[in-house]
N, C-alpha and C positions, 0 to 999 in steps of 0.2 A: 286775473292778477289782482293782488291786494291794492287797496286804494293808495297807500303811500308809495308803492313801487310804480303805480301808474303816474302819480304826480312827478316822481323823479325822472321817469322815462320821457316825460314831456319837456324836461329841461328846467323845471322850477327848482330853485334853491330853497331848501327848508331851513328854518332856524330852530335849533333845539334849546334846551334850558341851560342853566348854570349849576352851581354846586348845591347839594342838598345838605350835607353834614354841617357845614358852617352856618347855613341858614337855620337849621334846627337848634344849634347851640345858641345862636343869636336870639332865638325866640324861647329859650328857657330849658332846652334839653340838658340834663345833668351830665357832665363829662364822665365817660366810662359806662354810661347806661346803654341799653340796646336801642339803636335808632328805629329798628323795625317795630319794636313794641309801641312806639308812638302812634303807629297806624291804628292801634286799638284803643290806647289810653287817651290820646290827644289828636283825634282825627281832624279837629278844626285847625290845629297848627299846621299839620301836613297839607291840608287842603289850601290853607292860606298861602303857603309857599308855591304850590302849583299854580294857584290863581295869579299870584304876582308875576310869575314867569309868563303865563298866557297873556296877561295884561301888558307885559313889556314887549310882546311880539313873538313869543315862542310858537312855532307850529306843532311842536311835540314836546312833551315833558316826560321825564323818566320817573318811574315809581320809586318810592322810598323802600327799596327791597335789595339794596346792594349786597348786604350780608344775610340774605334770606334763605340760604341752604341750611339743611339741618346740621351740617358740619359747623357752620359759623354760629348758628343760633344756640348750639350746645354750650358755647362759652358762657351764655347767660341762663343755661338750663331751660331753654325754650325749644329744644329739638322736636318736641311733640306739637309745636304750634306753627309748623311750616305752612300748612294750607290756610289756616286762619289769618296769619300775619301777611302773607303774600296776596291772598285774595282781597284782604282789606286794603292793602297798598294800592292795588289796581282800582278798587272801588273808590278810594279817596281821590285819585287823579281823575277818574271818569266823571265823578260828581261835579267837577268844575271845568270839564273840557268843553270848550265852545264847539259848535257845529262846524264840521269841516277840518277840525284839528285832531291831533293824535296823542295816544298814550303809549309809551314804550315801557315794557317790563324790564327793569334792571336786574341783571344777573352778574354778580361779581365773583372773584376767585374764592376758593375754599380757605385760603391762607394755610393750607397744608401742602406738603411735598409729596408728589406722586412717586410710586415705585418706579424703578428700583432704588432711587436715591432716598425715598422716604417711605412711610408706612401706608399711605393712602393708595388703595388699589384703583385701577381704572374703572372697574365695575362699581365700586362704592362712589366714586366721583360721578360717574354717569347716572347712577340712581338718584343721587342728591340733586344734580342739575335737572333731571327729568321731573322729579317731584316738585321742584320750585317752578319750572316752566309750566307744568300743568295747572298749578294753583294760580299763577298769573294769568294764564289763558282763561281759566274759569272766571276770574275777576273782570275780564273784558278788555284786556290790553289789545292794541292793534298790531304790535310787533314786539319782538324780544331783542334786547341788546346785551350780548355777552361782552363785558367790558373790563378794562384795567388788567388784562391778562399779561403775564410775563412768560409763562410756560406754554409752548405751542401744543404740547400734548393735552394740557388742561383745557386750553381754548378749543381745540378740536373736539374734545369730549363734550364740552358744554354745548357747542354748536350742534353736534350730532344729536345729543339728547333733546335739544329744543326743536330741531327739525323733525325728529322721528316721533315725538310725543305730542306735538301740536301741529296745527295747519297754518301757523303764523310765519310771516317773513322774519328772518333772523339777521341782525347786524352783529358784527364781531370786531372789537377794537383791542389792540395791544398797546402797552405803554412802553414807548421807546425812550432810551436815555441818550446821552452823548454818543456819537458814533452810529446813531440810528440802529441800535440794538437794544433789546430788552435786557433786564438784569440777568436773565437766563441765557443771554447770547443769541437770541433769535433775531435775525435780520429781516428787513422789509420784504425781500423777495421770498424768503421761506414762509413768512406769515401770509403773504398773498396767495402763494401756491397751495399751501396746506389748508388754509381756512376756506378757500374757494372749493377745494376738494371735499371738505367736510360739509359743504352745502350753504355757506353764508351768502345771503342776498345783498348785503351791504358790508363793506370793509372800512377799516379806519384806525384811528388812534385817539386815545384820550389820556388825560393827566400829563405826566412828563415835566419838562423844564420850562415850558411857556410857548407863546405863539411863534417865536422865531424858529424854534426847532420843529414845530408842527408844520411850518411852511415846507421845510425840507422833506419831512415824512410824506406829505401829500404829493409833492413833486415826484418822489420816488414811486409812490403807489400808482399815480396816474400813468406813469410810463410802463406799468406792468399789467394793467387791467382796465377793462371798460365797465366794471362793476361800480355802482355809486360809492363815493367816498364820504365818510363821516369824520369830522375833526372837532374835538372838544379839548382845548388846551387849558392849562392852569394859567392863572394870572401871575405868571412868573414863579420864582422859587420863594417860599416864605422866609421872612427874617424874624428872629425872635426879638420883640420889643416889649419891654415891661412885662415879660413873662407870657406874652401872647404872640402867636404866629400872625404876622402881618404880610399880606400880599401887596406888592408895590405897583403892579401893572393895573392902573386905573382904566376906566373906559376910554379916556382920552389917549392913553399910552397904547392901547391895543388897536385903536382905530386904523392907522395905516397898515398894521399887520393883518387885520381882517381883509383889507382891500387886496393885499398880496395873496392871501389864501384864496380869495375868490378868483383872482387871475390865474391861479394854479389849477382851477377846475374843481374845487371842493363842491360837493352836492348837498351836504347837511353840515351846518356849522353852529357850534354853541360853545359853552365853557365848562370847565371842570373846577378843581379846587381853587377857592379864592374869588371866583366870579359870582356875581349876584344879578338881580334884575336890572340894575343900571348897566352892566356890561351887555346884557342881552338886548336892552333897548338900543344901545349904540350899534350892536351887530345888525339888528333888524333895520336900522336906519340906513346902514351902508348897503345891505342886501337889496333893499327897496330902491335905493339910488342906482345901483348897478343894473337893475332890471329895466330901467327906463330907456 
């Protein structure tokens, strides 16, 4: 059994990291540029973000590879750099990973619509996810995280590709909106059943409307499965202030919500959009307190 699954099976609650995109922007990434290219052009910035999360208490961080499929990279004319940029993403995180902690390879959606509603074939999606998963595995990640999925068909395809092309454990998270359904109408029960069937070792949810909604998602999932649950909520919904997106849920605001998530039985907890190392530090404090 993979080391991370062994830890989870022993009842240990793991802390993941927070947002990557907002941290890259805060440290100089030009809006509209390719985040994954930063792995090659500014590895020191990417590594500094990972290190800040580890220092804040993260047991695992996710690679800067959310848009790392050839389908997404083609937007920036980088479709022929899949192996390079994903492998480098993994190596950047591994370079600052403390002993006993983990690196998760981030695999996000293609941003395309699958057939029959769109032009992307299941085979093309599978091939793109497989290529990315193999590159992340080559770079040394400890697990793969298929995340921020709205379409169950796309999520299943990504999980299957990751499981079949690597020997790594795979987590899969969907993004649920109000009513506990994704934008594509996928409910929690369908997500649990089909992602389990695809081979996911860890299930969960990320992004969304904030920690309050995440509590309801975790409750629903825990009632349906004994598979470990991963939760990474946004710091609320952003508000546009002086031309910038501002997330209002500070570490102090999320503190009681984190306690409720832990009481619901979450196994891995971190943050998504708008969260930063300060949020992770608060989460780690609460997790440690709950373990005493």
